[in-house]
C-alpha positions as CSV (number, residue, x, y, z in Angstrom):
1,M,-47.1,-59.3,-208.3
2,T,-43.6,-57.6,-208.3
3,A,-43.0,-56.1,-211.8
4,I,-39.3,-55.4,-213.0
5,R,-38.5,-53.7,-216.0
6,S,-34.7,-53.5,-217.2
7,V,-33.4,-50.6,-218.6
8,R,-30.6,-51.5,-221.8
9,A,-27.6,-49.6,-222.7
10,A,-27.2,-51.1,-226.0
11,E,-29.7,-52.6,-228.7
12,G,-28.7,-55.3,-230.2
13,K,-27.7,-58.9,-229.3
14,F,-25.5,-57.8,-226.3
15,V,-25.6,-55.7,-223.0
16,Q,-23.0,-53.5,-222.0
17,I,-22.7,-53.2,-218.2
18,S,-21.0,-50.9,-216.1
19,N,-17.7,-52.3,-214.6
20,A,-18.5,-50.6,-211.4
21,A,-22.1,-52.5,-211.0
22,L,-20.1,-55.8,-211.8
23,Q,-17.5,-54.9,-209.5
24,D,-19.0,-53.3,-206.9
25,S,-18.3,-55.1,-203.3
26,R,-21.4,-54.4,-201.9
27,L,-23.2,-57.1,-204.1
28,S,-22.7,-60.9,-204.0
29,L,-22.0,-62.8,-207.0
30,S,-25.7,-63.9,-207.4
31,A,-26.7,-59.8,-207.0
32,R,-24.2,-59.5,-210.2
33,G,-25.3,-62.1,-212.1
34,L,-29.0,-61.3,-211.5
35,I,-27.7,-57.6,-212.9
36,A,-26.3,-58.9,-215.6
37,F,-29.6,-61.8,-216.6
38,V,-32.0,-58.5,-216.3
39,L,-30.1,-56.3,-218.4
40,S,-30.0,-59.2,-221.1
41,L,-33.6,-59.2,-221.7
42,P,-35.5,-56.8,-224.4
43,P,-35.8,-53.1,-223.2
44,D,-39.7,-54.2,-223.0
45,K,-39.6,-57.1,-221.0
46,T,-42.1,-56.9,-218.1
47,F,-41.6,-59.8,-215.3
48,S,-42.2,-60.9,-211.7
49,A,-39.3,-62.0,-209.2
50,A,-41.6,-64.9,-209.6
51,W,-40.6,-65.5,-213.1
52,L,-37.2,-65.0,-212.2
53,E,-37.1,-67.8,-210.0
54,T,-38.6,-70.2,-212.8
55,Q,-35.1,-68.8,-214.8
56,V,-32.4,-70.3,-212.5
57,P,-31.8,-73.3,-210.5
58,D,-31.0,-70.9,-207.6
59,G,-34.8,-70.8,-206.1
60,R,-36.8,-68.4,-204.4
61,R,-34.2,-67.8,-201.6
62,E,-31.3,-66.4,-203.9
63,I,-33.4,-64.7,-206.0
64,R,-35.3,-62.5,-203.4
65,S,-31.9,-62.1,-201.7
66,A,-30.1,-60.6,-204.7
67,L,-33.1,-58.1,-205.4
68,R,-32.6,-56.8,-201.8
69,E,-28.8,-56.6,-202.1
70,L,-29.7,-54.8,-205.2
71,Q,-32.3,-52.8,-204.0
72,A,-30.1,-51.7,-201.1
73,A,-27.3,-50.5,-202.9
74,G,-29.4,-48.5,-205.4
75,Y,-29.4,-50.7,-208.2
76,H,-33.2,-51.8,-208.2
77,R,-36.5,-49.4,-206.7
78,R,-39.8,-50.2,-206.0
79,T,-42.4,-47.9,-206.4
80,R,-45.8,-48.4,-205.2
81,S,-49.5,-47.2,-206.4
82,S,-53.0,-47.6,-205.7
83,K,-55.3,-49.6,-208.3
84,G,-58.9,-50.0,-207.4
85,G,-58.1,-50.2,-203.4
86,T,-55.3,-52.4,-203.8
87,W,-51.2,-51.5,-203.5
88,I,-49.3,-52.6,-207.0
89,W,-45.6,-52.5,-206.8
90,D,-43.6,-51.7,-209.8
């Protein structure tokens, strides 16, 4: 299971998002919306791509596509580690 962690620019009941991220022409509106949604979550929130799929009506394909876009553009990264002979992605 892939865990995704968010980093927020400001604490409180709002989030600040760089204009550069929201105006990045490499990203679809779905990917830009996903950035906004993930950054709005508490900083200690750990979740998976499968959980994200349950939070929006877009479905698995749209979420996975947006995550690939974000990874290709450098907004999302995955790290792999070994635990007890199995690989874990964070």
